[in-house]
C-alpha positions as CSV (number, residue, x, y, z in Angstrom):
1,M,81.4,-21.2,-100.6
2,E,84.8,-21.8,-98.9
3,T,86.5,-25.0,-100.1
4,I,89.6,-27.0,-99.3
5,K,91.6,-29.4,-101.5
6,V,91.6,-33.0,-100.4
7,N,94.0,-35.5,-102.0
8,T,92.3,-38.8,-103.1
9,S,93.9,-42.2,-103.1
10,Q,94.6,-41.6,-106.8
11,H,96.7,-38.5,-105.9
12,V,94.2,-36.1,-107.4
13,A,93.2,-33.0,-105.4
14,I,89.4,-32.4,-105.2
15,D,87.8,-29.3,-103.7
16,Y,85.4,-30.1,-100.8
17,P,83.1,-27.5,-99.2
18,V,84.0,-26.6,-95.6
19,A,81.3,-27.5,-93.0
20,G,79.3,-24.6,-91.7
21,V,78.2,-23.9,-88.1
22,G,74.8,-25.3,-88.7
23,D,76.1,-28.8,-89.7
24,R,78.4,-28.8,-86.7
25,I,75.6,-27.8,-84.3
26,V,73.3,-30.5,-85.5
27,A,76.0,-33.1,-85.3
28,R,76.7,-32.1,-81.7
29,L,73.0,-32.3,-80.9
30,I,72.9,-35.8,-82.3
31,D,75.9,-36.8,-80.1
32,L,74.3,-35.2,-77.0
33,G,71.0,-37.0,-77.8
34,I,72.8,-40.3,-77.7
35,F,74.4,-39.5,-74.3
36,F,71.0,-38.3,-73.0
37,C,69.4,-41.6,-73.9
38,V,72.2,-43.6,-72.2
39,F,72.1,-41.4,-69.1
40,M,68.3,-41.9,-68.8
41,L,68.7,-45.6,-69.0
42,L,71.3,-45.5,-66.3
43,M,69.0,-43.4,-64.1
44,V,66.2,-46.1,-64.5
45,F,68.8,-48.8,-63.7
46,G,69.9,-46.9,-60.6
47,V,66.4,-46.3,-59.2
48,T,65.6,-50.0,-59.7
49,F,68.8,-51.6,-58.5
50,A,70.6,-48.9,-56.4
51,S,71.0,-51.1,-53.3
52,G,73.9,-53.1,-51.9
53,K,76.3,-54.3,-54.6
54,S,73.9,-53.1,-57.3
55,G,74.3,-49.6,-56.0
56,I,78.0,-49.8,-56.3
57,A,77.7,-51.1,-59.9
58,Y,75.4,-48.2,-60.6
59,V,78.0,-45.7,-59.4
60,I,80.7,-47.4,-61.5
61,L,78.4,-47.1,-64.5
62,I,77.9,-43.4,-63.9
63,I,81.7,-42.9,-63.7
64,I,82.1,-44.8,-67.0
65,C,79.4,-42.7,-68.6
66,L,81.0,-39.5,-67.5
67,A,84.4,-40.6,-68.7
68,A,82.9,-41.6,-72.1
69,F,81.3,-38.1,-72.3
70,V,84.6,-36.4,-71.7
71,F,86.7,-38.5,-74.1
72,Y,83.9,-39.2,-76.6
73,N,85.0,-36.7,-79.3
74,L,88.7,-37.6,-79.0
75,L,88.2,-41.4,-79.2
76,T,85.6,-41.3,-82.0
77,E,87.7,-38.9,-84.2
78,I,90.7,-41.1,-83.7
79,F,89.0,-44.4,-84.5
80,L,86.3,-43.3,-86.9
81,D,88.6,-41.3,-89.2
82,G,87.8,-37.8,-88.0
83,Q,84.1,-38.4,-87.3
84,S,81.7,-39.0,-84.4
85,V,78.3,-40.6,-84.8
86,G,76.7,-37.1,-85.2
87,K,79.4,-36.1,-87.8
88,K,78.8,-39.3,-89.7
89,A,75.1,-38.6,-89.8
90,M,75.7,-35.0,-91.0
91,K,78.4,-36.2,-93.5
92,I,81.1,-34.0,-92.1
93,K,84.6,-34.9,-90.9
94,V,87.8,-33.4,-89.5
95,I,90.9,-33.4,-91.7
96,S,94.3,-31.7,-91.7
97,L,94.6,-28.3,-93.5
98,D,96.8,-29.9,-96.2
99,G,93.9,-32.2,-97.1
100,S,95.4,-35.4,-95.5
101,Q,93.9,-37.4,-92.6
102,A,94.5,-35.6,-89.3
103,S,97.1,-37.2,-86.9
104,I,96.4,-38.4,-83.4
105,G,98.2,-35.3,-82.1
106,Q,96.0,-33.0,-84.1
107,Y,92.8,-34.7,-82.8
108,F,94.2,-34.4,-79.2
109,I,95.0,-30.7,-79.5
110,R,91.5,-29.8,-80.9
111,W,89.9,-32.0,-78.2
112,L,92.0,-30.2,-75.5
113,F,90.9,-26.8,-76.8
114,R,87.2,-27.8,-76.4
115,L,87.7,-26.3,-72.9
116,V,88.4,-22.9,-74.4
117,D,85.9,-23.2,-77.3
118,F,82.9,-24.4,-75.4
119,Y,83.1,-25.1,-71.7
120,L,85.0,-22.1,-70.3
121,T,83.2,-19.6,-72.6
122,A,79.7,-21.0,-72.6
123,Q,80.1,-22.1,-76.2
124,L,80.7,-18.5,-77.4
125,A,84.4,-18.7,-78.4
126,G,84.0,-21.7,-80.6
127,F,80.7,-20.4,-82.1
128,F,82.0,-17.0,-83.1
129,C,85.3,-18.3,-84.4
130,I,83.5,-20.7,-86.7
131,I,81.3,-17.9,-88.0
132,L,84.1,-15.3,-88.5
133,S,87.0,-17.5,-89.7
134,D,87.6,-18.0,-93.4
135,K,87.7,-21.8,-93.1
136,K,85.0,-22.1,-90.4
137,Q,87.5,-23.1,-87.8
138,R,87.1,-22.9,-84.0
139,I,90.2,-22.1,-81.9
140,G,91.0,-25.8,-81.5
141,D,91.1,-26.2,-85.3
142,M,93.3,-23.2,-85.7
143,V,95.9,-24.4,-83.2
144,A,95.7,-28.1,-84.4
145,G,95.9,-27.1,-88.1
146,T,92.6,-28.9,-88.9
147,V,89.4,-28.1,-90.7
148,M,85.9,-29.7,-90.9
149,I,84.6,-30.5,-94.4
150,K,81.4,-31.8,-95.9
151,T,82.2,-35.3,-97.3
152,V,79.4,-35.4,-99.9
153,L,78.8,-32.9,-102.6
154,K,75.2,-32.1,-103.5
155,T,74.1,-33.9,-106.7
156,T,71.0,-34.4,-108.8
157,F,69.9,-37.3,-111.0
158,D,71.6,-35.5,-114.0
159,H,74.9,-35.6,-112.2
160,I,74.9,-39.3,-111.4
161,A,77.8,-41.0,-113.2
162,F,76.2,-44.3,-114.0
163,H,72.9,-43.5,-115.7
164,P,72.7,-45.5,-118.9
165,V,73.1,-44.1,-122.4
166,T,69.6,-44.0,-124.0
167,A,70.5,-44.2,-127.7
168,E,70.7,-47.8,-128.8
169,D,72.8,-46.9,-131.8
170,Y,75.4,-44.9,-129.8
171,I,79.0,-45.7,-130.9
172,P,81.7,-45.2,-128.2
173,V,84.4,-42.7,-129.1
174,F,87.1,-44.2,-127.0
175,G,87.4,-48.0,-127.3
176,N,89.6,-48.7,-124.3
177,V,87.2,-47.4,-121.6
178,H,86.8,-51.0,-120.5
179,L,90.3,-50.5,-118.8
180,L,88.6,-48.2,-116.3
181,G,86.7,-49.4,-113.2
182,D,83.6,-48.0,-111.4
183,K,85.8,-46.2,-108.9
184,D,87.8,-44.5,-111.7
185,V,84.6,-43.3,-113.4
186,E,83.2,-42.1,-110.0
187,L,86.4,-40.1,-109.5
188,I,86.1,-38.6,-113.0
189,H,82.5,-37.6,-112.3
190,E,83.4,-36.0,-109.0
191,V,86.2,-34.0,-110.6
192,L,83.8,-32.8,-113.3
193,D,81.2,-31.9,-110.7
194,T,83.9,-29.9,-108.8
195,Y,85.0,-28.2,-112.0
196,Y,81.4,-27.0,-112.7
197,K,81.1,-25.6,-109.2
198,T,84.6,-24.0,-108.9
199,G,85.9,-23.6,-112.5
200,N,89.2,-25.3,-111.5
201,E,90.8,-25.9,-114.9
202,E,94.0,-27.4,-113.4
203,L,92.0,-30.1,-111.8
204,V,90.3,-31.1,-115.0
205,K,93.6,-31.0,-117.0
206,A,95.3,-33.2,-114.4
207,I,92.7,-35.9,-114.4
208,T,92.4,-35.7,-118.2
209,A,96.2,-36.4,-118.6
210,K,95.9,-39.4,-116.3
211,V,92.9,-40.9,-118.1
212,S,94.3,-40.2,-121.6
213,T,97.6,-42.0,-120.6
214,H,95.8,-44.9,-119.0
215,L,93.6,-45.5,-122.0
216,S,96.4,-44.8,-124.5
217,S,93.9,-42.4,-126.2
218,P,95.2,-38.9,-126.9
219,I,92.6,-36.2,-126.5
220,P,91.6,-34.7,-129.9
221,E,93.0,-31.2,-130.5
222,D,89.6,-29.6,-130.8
223,M,88.1,-31.3,-127.8
224,H,88.0,-29.5,-124.4
225,E,89.2,-31.6,-121.4
226,S,85.7,-31.5,-119.8
227,V,84.1,-32.8,-123.0
228,F,86.8,-35.6,-123.2
229,L,85.9,-36.7,-119.6
230,N,82.2,-36.6,-120.2
231,T,82.7,-38.6,-123.4
232,V,84.7,-41.2,-121.4
233,I,81.9,-41.5,-118.9
234,K,79.3,-41.8,-121.6
235,D,81.3,-44.5,-123.4
236,Y,81.9,-46.4,-120.1
237,N,78.2,-46.3,-119.3
238,H,77.3,-47.5,-122.7
239,I,79.7,-50.5,-122.6
240,T,78.9,-51.6,-119.0
241,S,75.1,-51.3,-119.5
242,R,75.4,-54.0,-122.2
243,Q,77.5,-56.4,-120.3
């Protein structure tokens, strides 16, 4: 699966999977469904009130609806951090290729190239580019320097960071784990999950160094970084479950 590194607020790069064509199509259908419902409501309003001033109001509403349809993707991506309603539902978003949040200029370029990707080529240019390109980019993404990622990695119950330690007599290995917060442990868990999927040793070593320094607890020489991080999570769960 193609992935891209995204820099978190803690300055740790995490690999996220790139969104495929199926996710993008479903997100688009959700957005179109919203517009269809709004359009049908306007049609009912127009049939009922399309006379005199009400008719003029109906025409104005139609113009507003058409303008919203044209600028919908641009405005939602700008104000919803790279997502539309459909993208939020499918848990995908647009980011810059360097892993940072895309700029307004990048959103504008990819919106402008919708003409080429979809409308002037009957959806074919964008569809085939997404399928054939390494990072599942349409032409607008390639020109704007953006990519669409899946924002949530698949997890099972065994991967959840905060399931409690079952052994009552468990003794924490690292006593300073109370210095961590829930967000810190969530990040550690996400890094471990990414490591198991991609085998990215550098990522695990980087977060291990940060956690070890923060806790003032050097990692034992015979302990692998992934074991250290798992132990920290286990210790944290044990301590917090008893508070």
